[in-house]
A tleap script that builds the chain and sets N, CA, C and O, in Angstrom:
source leaprc.protein.ff14SB
mol = sequence {
  NMET SER LEU GLY TRP VAL ILE ALA GLY THR
  PHE GLY GLU LEU MET LEU THR TYR PHE LEU
  PHE MET ILE ALA ALA PHE ALA GLY GLY GLY
  MET ALA ASN GLY ASN SER LEU SER GLU ARG
  GLN ILE LEU LEU LEU ASP LEU SER MET LEU
  ALA LEU PRO ALA SER ALA VAL ILE SER ALA
  VAL VAL VAL ILE TYR LEU TYR ASN THR ASP
  ALA GLY PRO ALA ALA TYR TRP TRP TYR ALA
  LEU PRO ALA ALA ALA VAL ALA LEU TYR ALA
  LEU LEU VAL SER SER MET THR CARG
}
set mol.1.N position { -19.989 -10.436 -19.127 }
set mol.1.CA position { -19.190 -9.493 -18.370 }
set mol.1.C position { -19.234 -8.148 -19.076 }
set mol.1.O position { -19.147 -8.074 -20.301 }
set mol.2.N position { -19.365 -7.116 -18.315 }
set mol.2.CA position { -19.431 -5.763 -18.850 }
set mol.2.C position { -18.055 -5.105 -18.791 }
set mol.2.O position { -17.336 -5.245 -17.802 }
set mol.3.N position { -17.695 -4.390 -19.848 }
set mol.3.CA position { -16.403 -3.706 -19.880 }
set mol.3.C position { -16.302 -2.665 -18.771 }
set mol.3.O position { -15.236 -2.485 -18.180 }
set mol.4.N position { -17.398 -1.985 -18.488 }
set mol.4.CA position { -17.401 -0.977 -17.426 }
set mol.4.C position { -17.069 -1.562 -16.066 }
set mol.4.O position { -16.291 -0.987 -15.305 }
set mol.5.N position { -17.669 -2.720 -15.761 }
set mol.5.CA position { -17.400 -3.360 -14.469 }
set mol.5.C position { -15.993 -3.936 -14.405 }
set mol.5.O position { -15.374 -3.954 -13.341 }
set mol.6.N position { -15.493 -4.399 -15.522 }
set mol.6.CA position { -14.118 -4.913 -15.540 }
set mol.6.C position { -13.134 -3.770 -15.293 }
set mol.6.O position { -12.178 -3.929 -14.534 }
set mol.7.N position { -13.363 -2.623 -15.928 }
set mol.7.CA position { -12.477 -1.471 -15.715 }
set mol.7.C position { -12.577 -0.974 -14.280 }
set mol.7.O position { -11.560 -0.697 -13.644 }
set mol.8.N position { -13.803 -0.860 -13.765 }
set mol.8.CA position { -13.986 -0.394 -12.380 }
set mol.8.C position { -13.368 -1.370 -11.382 }
set mol.8.O position { -12.702 -0.951 -10.435 }
set mol.9.N position { -13.585 -2.665 -11.589 }
set mol.9.CA position { -13.021 -3.661 -10.680 }
set mol.9.C position { -11.508 -3.698 -10.739 }
set mol.9.O position { -10.846 -3.847 -9.713 }
set mol.10.N position { -10.960 -3.564 -11.932 }
set mol.10.CA position { -9.503 -3.566 -12.075 }
set mol.10.C position { -8.900 -2.332 -11.428 }
set mol.10.O position { -7.870 -2.422 -10.760 }
set mol.11.N position { -9.530 -1.187 -11.618 }
set mol.11.CA position { -9.055 0.035 -10.967 }
set mol.11.C position { -9.098 -0.118 -9.447 }
set mol.11.O position { -8.159 0.268 -8.750 }
set mol.12.N position { -10.194 -0.685 -8.941 }
set mol.12.CA position { -10.299 -0.913 -7.501 }
set mol.12.C position { -9.241 -1.871 -6.982 }
set mol.12.O position { -8.673 -1.655 -5.912 }
set mol.13.N position { -8.978 -2.916 -7.729 }
set mol.13.CA position { -7.950 -3.881 -7.314 }
set mol.13.C position { -6.564 -3.233 -7.297 }
set mol.13.O position { -5.771 -3.484 -6.390 }
set mol.14.N position { -6.278 -2.407 -8.288 }
set mol.14.CA position { -4.964 -1.765 -8.323 }
set mol.14.C position { -4.811 -0.734 -7.212 }
set mol.14.O position { -3.705 -0.539 -6.706 }
set mol.15.N position { -5.898 -0.071 -6.822 }
set mol.15.CA position { -5.835 0.839 -5.673 }
set mol.15.C position { -5.684 0.047 -4.372 }
set mol.15.O position { -5.076 0.516 -3.409 }
set mol.16.N position { -6.244 -1.148 -4.366 }
set mol.16.CA position { -6.150 -2.004 -3.188 }
set mol.16.C position { -4.709 -2.464 -2.930 }
set mol.16.O position { -4.353 -2.767 -1.792 }
set mol.17.N position { -3.887 -2.516 -3.974 }
set mol.17.CA position { -2.510 -2.974 -3.789 }
set mol.17.C position { -1.758 -2.082 -2.810 }
set mol.17.O position { -0.984 -2.582 -1.994 }
set mol.18.N position { -1.971 -0.777 -2.877 }
set mol.18.CA position { -1.291 0.136 -1.951 }
set mol.18.C position { -1.727 -0.127 -0.511 }
set mol.18.O position { -0.901 -0.152 0.402 }
set mol.19.N position { -3.019 -0.321 -0.318 }
set mol.19.CA position { -3.550 -0.587 1.014 }
set mol.19.C position { -3.020 -1.910 1.567 }
set mol.19.O position { -2.663 -1.997 2.742 }
set mol.20.N position { -2.971 -2.927 0.730 }
set mol.20.CA position { -2.476 -4.229 1.181 }
set mol.20.C position { -0.997 -4.168 1.529 }
set mol.20.O position { -0.554 -4.807 2.484 }
set mol.21.N position { -0.230 -3.402 0.758 }
set mol.21.CA position { 1.178 -3.240 1.086 }
set mol.21.C position { 1.334 -2.563 2.451 }
set mol.21.O position { 2.165 -2.979 3.258 }
set mol.22.N position { 0.546 -1.536 2.704 }
set mol.22.CA position { 0.640 -0.827 3.976 }
set mol.22.C position { 0.211 -1.718 5.146 }
set mol.22.O position { 0.807 -1.658 6.222 }
set mol.23.N position { -0.814 -2.537 4.939 }
set mol.23.CA position { -1.227 -3.474 5.991 }
set mol.23.C position { -0.081 -4.414 6.329 }
set mol.23.O position { 0.258 -4.602 7.498 }
set mol.24.N position { 0.511 -5.001 5.298 }
set mol.24.CA position { 1.582 -5.971 5.533 }
set mol.24.C position { 2.821 -5.293 6.113 }
set mol.24.O position { 3.480 -5.862 6.983 }
set mol.25.N position { 3.144 -4.106 5.654 }
set mol.25.CA position { 4.346 -3.419 6.142 }
set mol.25.C position { 4.206 -3.037 7.614 }
set mol.25.O position { 5.110 -3.293 8.409 }
set mol.26.N position { 3.094 -2.434 7.975 }
set mol.26.CA position { 2.940 -1.987 9.357 }
set mol.26.C position { 2.653 -3.137 10.314 }
set mol.26.O position { 3.161 -3.144 11.435 }
set mol.27.N position { 1.849 -4.104 9.894 }
set mol.27.CA position { 1.584 -5.252 10.767 }
set mol.27.C position { 2.851 -6.076 10.947 }
set mol.27.O position { 3.158 -6.509 12.058 }
set mol.28.N position { 3.584 -6.293 9.865 }
set mol.28.CA position { 4.839 -7.045 9.966 }
set mol.28.C position { 5.873 -6.316 10.794 }
set mol.28.O position { 6.585 -6.928 11.590 }
set mol.29.N position { 5.958 -5.003 10.608 }
set mol.29.CA position { 6.899 -4.220 11.412 }
set mol.29.C position { 6.553 -4.234 12.888 }
set mol.29.O position { 7.434 -4.319 13.744 }
set mol.30.N position { 5.259 -4.150 13.180 }
set mol.30.CA position { 4.836 -4.220 14.577 }
set mol.30.C position { 5.108 -5.575 15.196 }
set mol.30.O position { 5.508 -5.669 16.356 }
set mol.31.N position { 4.890 -6.626 14.417 }
set mol.31.CA position { 5.163 -7.977 14.924 }
set mol.31.C position { 6.654 -8.184 15.147 }
set mol.31.O position { 7.054 -8.739 16.171 }
set mol.32.N position { 7.470 -7.750 14.215 }
set mol.32.CA position { 8.911 -7.962 14.336 }
set mol.32.C position { 9.506 -7.108 15.438 }
set mol.32.O position { 10.506 -7.493 16.044 }
set mol.33.N position { 8.910 -5.957 15.708 }
set mol.33.CA position { 9.446 -5.056 16.716 }
set mol.33.C position { 9.070 -5.500 18.131 }
set mol.33.O position { 9.863 -5.349 19.060 }
set mol.34.N position { 7.878 -6.039 18.293 }
set mol.34.CA position { 7.401 -6.338 19.636 }
set mol.34.C position { 7.622 -7.753 20.109 }
set mol.34.O position { 7.517 -8.018 21.306 }
set mol.35.N position { 7.921 -8.662 19.225 }
set mol.35.CA position { 8.033 -10.070 19.591 }
set mol.35.C position { 9.391 -10.615 19.175 }
set mol.35.O position { 10.048 -10.076 18.284 }
set mol.36.N position { 9.794 -11.679 19.828 }
set mol.36.CA position { 11.010 -12.374 19.380 }
set mol.36.C position { 10.584 -13.444 18.384 }
set mol.36.O position { 10.014 -14.465 18.770 }
set mol.37.N position { 10.857 -13.214 17.118 }
set mol.37.CA position { 10.432 -14.111 16.055 }
set mol.37.C position { 11.626 -14.841 15.473 }
set mol.37.O position { 12.751 -14.343 15.499 }
set mol.38.N position { 11.369 -16.011 14.957 }
set mol.38.CA position { 12.431 -16.768 14.302 }
set mol.38.C position { 12.697 -16.173 12.922 }
set mol.38.O position { 11.925 -15.351 12.428 }
set mol.39.N position { 13.783 -16.591 12.317 }
set mol.39.CA position { 14.128 -16.105 10.979 }
set mol.39.C position { 13.062 -16.500 9.958 }
set mol.39.O position { 12.761 -15.738 9.039 }
set mol.40.N position { 12.499 -17.688 10.125 }
set mol.40.CA position { 11.456 -18.152 9.211 }
set mol.40.C position { 10.211 -17.286 9.318 }
set mol.40.O position { 9.600 -16.951 8.303 }
set mol.41.N position { 9.832 -16.923 10.526 }
set mol.41.CA position { 8.670 -16.070 10.706 }
set mol.41.C position { 8.894 -14.679 10.111 }
set mol.41.O position { 7.992 -14.104 9.501 }
set mol.42.N position { 10.086 -14.153 10.290 }
set mol.42.CA position { 10.406 -12.851 9.703 }
set mol.42.C position { 10.387 -12.934 8.186 }
set mol.42.O position { 9.931 -12.005 7.520 }
set mol.43.N position { 10.877 -14.035 7.634 }
set mol.43.CA position { 10.841 -14.229 6.189 }
set mol.43.C position { 9.400 -14.282 5.678 }
set mol.43.O position { 9.093 -13.719 4.627 }
set mol.44.N position { 8.518 -14.956 6.416 }
set mol.44.CA position { 7.105 -15.003 6.023 }
set mol.44.C position { 6.470 -13.618 6.046 }
set mol.44.O position { 5.686 -13.275 5.162 }
set mol.45.N position { 6.807 -12.828 7.051 }
set mol.45.CA position { 6.281 -11.465 7.110 }
set mol.45.C position { 6.813 -10.623 5.954 }
set mol.45.O position { 6.073 -9.833 5.367 }
set mol.46.N position { 8.083 -10.788 5.631 }
set mol.46.CA position { 8.669 -10.052 4.510 }
set mol.46.C position { 8.044 -10.452 3.184 }
set mol.46.O position { 7.748 -9.595 2.352 }
set mol.47.N position { 7.843 -11.742 2.986 }
set mol.47.CA position { 7.225 -12.204 1.746 }
set mol.47.C position { 5.764 -11.777 1.645 }
set mol.47.O position { 5.259 -11.543 0.547 }
set mol.48.N position { 5.093 -11.676 2.770 }
set mol.48.CA position { 3.700 -11.234 2.764 }
set mol.48.C position { 3.577 -9.792 2.296 }
set mol.48.O position { 2.556 -9.400 1.731 }
set mol.49.N position { 4.611 -9.012 2.530 }
set mol.49.CA position { 4.597 -7.622 2.096 }
set mol.49.C position { 4.547 -7.528 0.565 }
set mol.49.O position { 4.064 -6.536 0.020 }
set mol.50.N position { 5.037 -8.543 -0.114 }
set mol.50.CA position { 4.983 -8.586 -1.574 }
set mol.50.C position { 3.817 -9.428 -2.081 }
set mol.50.O position { 3.240 -9.127 -3.126 }
set mol.51.N position { 3.470 -10.474 -1.349 }
set mol.51.CA position { 2.441 -11.407 -1.812 }
set mol.51.C position { 1.038 -10.816 -1.740 }
set mol.51.O position { 0.218 -11.087 -2.617 }
set mol.52.N position { 0.745 -10.019 -0.725 }
set mol.52.CA position { -0.597 -9.446 -0.623 }
set mol.52.C position { -0.902 -8.508 -1.788 }
set mol.52.O position { -1.945 -8.664 -2.422 }
set mol.53.N position { -0.033 -7.535 -2.098 }
set mol.53.CA position { -0.319 -6.706 -3.274 }
set mol.53.C position { -0.296 -7.506 -4.582 }
set mol.53.O position { -1.054 -7.209 -5.505 }
set mol.54.N position { 0.558 -8.502 -4.657 }
set mol.54.CA position { 0.620 -9.315 -5.877 }
set mol.54.C position { -0.682 -10.069 -6.097 }
set mol.54.O position { -1.077 -10.290 -7.242 }
set mol.55.N position { -1.353 -10.466 -5.031 }
set mol.55.CA position { -2.632 -11.172 -5.196 }
set mol.55.C position { -3.670 -10.272 -5.851 }
set mol.55.O position { -4.483 -10.748 -6.645 }
set mol.56.N position { -3.659 -8.977 -5.534 }
set mol.56.CA position { -4.601 -8.055 -6.164 }
set mol.56.C position { -4.273 -7.852 -7.640 }
set mol.56.O position { -5.173 -7.797 -8.479 }
set mol.57.N position { -2.995 -7.740 -7.952 }
set mol.57.CA position { -2.591 -7.567 -9.354 }
set mol.57.C position { -2.924 -8.820 -10.160 }
set mol.57.O position { -3.424 -8.730 -11.281 }
set mol.58.N position { -2.646 -9.976 -9.588 }
set mol.58.CA position { -2.935 -11.230 -10.282 }
set mol.58.C position { -4.433 -11.374 -10.547 }
set mol.58.O position { -4.834 -11.780 -11.638 }
set mol.59.N position { -5.252 -11.046 -9.565 }
set mol.59.CA position { -6.697 -11.179 -9.772 }
set mol.59.C position { -7.184 -10.210 -10.844 }
set mol.59.O position { -8.063 -10.564 -11.629 }
set mol.60.N position { -6.642 -9.007 -10.896 }
set mol.60.CA position { -7.035 -8.057 -11.938 }
set mol.60.C position { -6.635 -8.560 -13.322 }
set mol.60.O position { -7.410 -8.447 -14.271 }
set mol.61.N position { -5.437 -9.111 -13.439 }
set mol.61.CA position { -4.974 -9.632 -14.728 }
set mol.61.C position { -5.819 -10.822 -15.165 }
set mol.61.O position { -6.153 -10.948 -16.343 }
set mol.62.N position { -6.163 -11.685 -14.230 }
set mol.62.CA position { -6.987 -12.854 -14.565 }
set mol.62.C position { -8.368 -12.419 -15.044 }
set mol.62.O position { -8.888 -12.984 -16.007 }
set mol.63.N position { -8.970 -11.432 -14.395 }
set mol.63.CA position { -10.299 -10.969 -14.812 }
set mol.63.C position { -10.233 -10.327 -16.196 }
set mol.63.O position { -11.133 -10.531 -17.011 }
set mol.64.N position { -9.190 -9.561 -16.471 }
set mol.64.CA position { -9.033 -8.977 -17.810 }
set mol.64.C position { -8.883 -10.085 -18.852 }
set mol.64.O position { -9.489 -10.023 -19.921 }
set mol.65.N position { -8.084 -11.088 -18.540 }
set mol.65.CA position { -7.927 -12.213 -19.463 }
set mol.65.C position { -9.263 -12.926 -19.692 }
set mol.65.O position { -9.612 -13.251 -20.826 }
set mol.66.N position { -10.002 -13.165 -18.613 }
set mol.66.CA position { -11.286 -13.851 -18.742 }
set mol.66.C position { -12.296 -12.993 -19.512 }
set mol.66.O position { -13.140 -13.526 -20.232 }
set mol.67.N position { -12.212 -11.679 -19.362 }
set mol.67.CA position { -13.089 -10.803 -20.150 }
set mol.67.C position { -12.770 -10.938 -21.638 }
set mol.67.O position { -13.674 -10.988 -22.471 }
set mol.68.N position { -11.481 -10.997 -21.963 }
set mol.68.CA position { -11.080 -11.124 -23.369 }
set mol.68.C position { -11.461 -12.473 -23.970 }
set mol.68.O position { -11.604 -12.590 -25.187 }
set mol.69.N position { -11.623 -13.481 -23.139 }
set mol.69.CA position { -12.028 -14.804 -23.640 }
set mol.69.C position { -13.527 -15.045 -23.479 }
set mol.69.O position { -13.987 -16.183 -23.566 }
set mol.70.N position { -14.285 -13.981 -23.245 }
set mol.70.CA position { -15.756 -14.039 -23.146 }
set mol.70.C position { -16.241 -14.958 -22.034 }
set mol.70.O position { -17.143 -15.768 -22.248 }
set mol.71.N position { -15.655 -14.841 -20.863 }
set mol.71.CA position { -16.101 -15.639 -19.717 }
set mol.71.C position { -17.412 -15.069 -19.166 }
set mol.71.O position { -17.818 -13.958 -19.508 }
set mol.72.N position { -18.036 -15.827 -18.340 }
set mol.72.CA position { -19.303 -15.422 -17.749 }
set mol.72.C position { -19.103 -14.555 -16.514 }
set mol.72.O position { -17.974 -14.262 -16.121 }
set mol.73.N position { -20.209 -14.149 -15.910 }
set mol.73.CA position { -20.133 -13.288 -14.722 }
set mol.73.C position { -19.456 -13.931 -13.522 }
set mol.73.O position { -19.054 -13.224 -12.598 }
set mol.74.N position { -19.319 -15.232 -13.510 }
set mol.74.CA position { -18.643 -15.898 -12.393 }
set mol.74.C position { -17.166 -15.516 -12.324 }
set mol.74.O position { -16.519 -15.727 -11.298 }
set mol.75.N position { -16.638 -14.964 -13.395 }
set mol.75.CA position { -15.225 -14.545 -13.403 }
set mol.75.C position { -14.978 -13.394 -12.437 }
set mol.75.O position { -13.840 -13.175 -12.022 }
set mol.76.N position { -16.019 -12.659 -12.074 }
set mol.76.CA position { -15.852 -11.568 -11.108 }
set mol.76.C position { -15.405 -12.079 -9.739 }
set mol.76.O position { -14.871 -11.309 -8.940 }
set mol.77.N position { -15.613 -13.360 -9.460 }
set mol.77.CA position { -15.191 -13.927 -8.175 }
set mol.77.C position { -13.677 -13.870 -8.003 }
set mol.77.O position { -13.186 -13.957 -6.877 }
set mol.78.N position { -12.931 -13.727 -9.093 }
set mol.78.CA position { -11.483 -13.604 -8.969 }
set mol.78.C position { -11.093 -12.345 -8.210 }
set mol.78.O position { -10.001 -12.277 -7.646 }
set mol.79.N position { -11.961 -11.358 -8.190 }
set mol.79.CA position { -11.676 -10.141 -7.428 }
set mol.79.C position { -11.644 -10.421 -5.920 }
set mol.79.O position { -11.178 -9.575 -5.156 }
set mol.80.N position { -12.120 -11.567 -5.482 }
set mol.80.CA position { -12.106 -11.930 -4.063 }
set mol.80.C position { -10.782 -12.549 -3.627 }
set mol.80.O position { -10.581 -12.798 -2.438 }
set mol.81.N position { -9.885 -12.800 -4.564 }
set mol.81.CA position { -8.593 -13.408 -4.219 }
set mol.81.C position { -7.825 -12.622 -3.153 }
set mol.81.O position { -7.301 -13.245 -2.229 }
set mol.82.N position { -7.729 -11.290 -3.229 }
set mol.82.CA position { -7.019 -10.573 -2.159 }
set mol.82.C position { -7.680 -10.719 -0.789 }
set mol.82.O position { -6.992 -10.718 0.231 }
set mol.83.N position { -9.000 -10.844 -0.757 }
set mol.83.CA position { -9.679 -11.036 0.534 }
set mol.83.C position { -9.268 -12.363 1.159 }
set mol.83.O position { -9.073 -12.448 2.371 }
set mol.84.N position { -9.136 -13.392 0.338 }
set mol.84.CA position { -8.668 -14.684 0.850 }
set mol.84.C position { -7.221 -14.586 1.311 }
set mol.84.O position { -6.851 -15.187 2.320 }
set mol.85.N position { -6.399 -13.837 0.585 }
set mol.85.CA position { -4.997 -13.667 0.979 }
set mol.85.C position { -4.892 -12.915 2.304 }
set mol.85.O position { -4.056 -13.252 3.142 }
set mol.86.N position { -5.729 -11.903 2.498 }
set mol.86.CA position { -5.718 -11.158 3.766 }
set mol.86.C position { -6.183 -12.053 4.909 }
set mol.86.O position { -5.655 -11.963 6.018 }
set mol.87.N position { -7.159 -12.911 4.655 }
set mol.87.CA position { -7.618 -13.839 5.703 }
set mol.87.C position { -6.501 -14.794 6.101 }
set mol.87.O position { -6.305 -15.061 7.287 }
set mol.88.N position { -5.770 -15.310 5.123 }
set mol.88.CA position { -4.625 -16.172 5.444 }
set mol.88.C position { -3.542 -15.409 6.189 }
set mol.88.O position { -2.922 -15.942 7.108 }
set mol.89.N position { -3.315 -14.162 5.795 }
set mol.89.CA position { -2.323 -13.331 6.485 }
set mol.89.C position { -2.744 -13.075 7.933 }
set mol.89.O position { -1.904 -13.092 8.833 }
set mol.90.N position { -4.020 -12.843 8.159 }
set mol.90.CA position { -4.509 -12.628 9.524 }
set mol.90.C position { -4.316 -13.885 10.372 }
set mol.90.O position { -3.950 -13.794 11.544 }
set mol.91.N position { -4.561 -15.046 9.787 }
set mol.91.CA position { -4.312 -16.292 10.519 }
set mol.91.C position { -2.821 -16.462 10.822 }
set mol.91.O position { -2.450 -16.913 11.906 }
set mol.92.N position { -1.984 -16.104 9.874 }
set mol.92.CA position { -0.539 -16.206 10.075 }
set mol.92.C position { -0.067 -15.298 11.204 }
set mol.92.O position { 0.695 -15.713 12.077 }
set mol.93.N position { -0.531 -14.058 11.171 }
set mol.93.CA position { -0.109 -13.105 12.212 }
set mol.93.C position { -0.663 -13.494 13.564 }
set mol.93.O position { 0.032 -13.372 14.573 }
set mol.94.N position { -1.902 -13.961 13.606 }
set mol.94.CA position { -2.472 -14.343 14.905 }
set mol.94.C position { -1.792 -15.589 15.471 }
set mol.94.O position { -1.699 -15.740 16.689 }
set mol.95.N position { -1.324 -16.469 14.612 }
set mol.95.CA position { -0.621 -17.647 15.125 }
set mol.95.C position { 0.762 -17.278 15.637 }
set mol.95.O position { 1.308 -17.983 16.485 }
set mol.96.N position { 1.331 -16.207 15.150 }
set mol.96.CA position { 2.660 -15.777 15.625 }
set mol.96.C position { 2.594 -15.100 16.990 }
set mol.96.O position { 3.602 -15.035 17.694 }
set mol.97.N position { 1.441 -14.602 17.370 }
set mol.97.CA position { 1.317 -13.895 18.642 }
set mol.97.C position { 1.121 -14.838 19.815 }
set mol.97.O position { 1.149 -14.392 20.962 }
set mol.98.N position { 0.926 -16.109 19.571 }
set mol.98.CA position { 0.692 -17.057 20.660 }
set mol.98.C position { 1.961 -17.612 21.185 }
set mol.98.O position { 1.942 -18.427 22.107 }
savepdb mol mol.pdb
quit
């Protein structure tokens, strides 16, 4: 693992946290405003507003830790964690619209 790529990837992940928060805030607000949702569904939307950015921070911390323990290049796959979280969020929101 290269220090340059770890710094660049971590910087990108931390910038991604703002974008993920905005996605969850506006999508959740639109869902709550336009549909009649249960309390549980609203709670899931509220928690997603924190969980999506947290997934980016967690992946950045894990990659930094793996860099410090001399992990191999496969550790860069941790940067894909927010993409998986967004995919799950998209499935959650699409299931609420039915």
